[in-house]
N, C-alpha and C positions, 0 to 999 in steps of 0.2 A: 504494500500500500504506500503510495507516494505521500510525502508530507503535505502537499497542497490539497490533498483529498479530504483532510479532516473537517473542512467546512461543510461538506455535504454528507456527513454520516447520519444514518438513521438506525433506530433500534429495531432489531428483529427478534430478540428474545430477552427475557428478564427472569432471573432466578438466582439460586444459590451459586456460590463460586464453582463448586464441582460440576453442576449442571451446565453453567456457562462455558466452562473449559471443554466439556464434552461437545456442546453445540458448536463451539469455535472449531474444534477438530473435525466435526462432521462437515462443516462448511468448507474447511480447507481441503478435505478430500473430494469435495464437489467443485473445487476450483475457485472458491470465493474467499477473498481476503477479509478477515474480520479482526476486530480488536475488542478487548474487554474494558468496560468502564465501571469502576467500583464507586457507587454513590455514597458509601459510608466514609471512605478516606480516613479511617481511624488508624492512627499509629499505635495506639495503646492495645487494641485487641488483636487477636490472631485472625488471619484472613478466613479461618474456618469456624469461627465462633461468633454468633450473634449478627451475622450479616445476611440473614435469610431474605431472599428476593431482592437484593440490592445490587446485583451485578448485571450489567447490560452487555449484550453482544451487539456490536455496531458494525454496519457494513456501508459501503458507498451507496449513495442513493440510486445510482445506475444499476446496481445489482439487487436492489430491495425485493422486487417481485420474485426473482429466482431464489434468493436466500430464504424468504418467507416460505416458499414452496418446499424447499429442502428441509427446513425446520418443521413444518407441518407434517411432512411425511415420515419423520423419524419415528422409530418404534418406542412407545412409552416405557 
């Protein structure tokens, strides 16, 4: 993902850190670049404690439709 693409990022998934990591890997295997955005940004807590539902998976707006399709088709 190029640095100048950050202005056009959109959310395609929101969940726990471990879920977001899995979704990011799923998107990568489908050829979609994604980044994680942690909305808690707490330095005090562990990334695996108390951050339920606060990690976003973000992709470029141009890949939003395809990325959402890939996320929707994943096995629960």
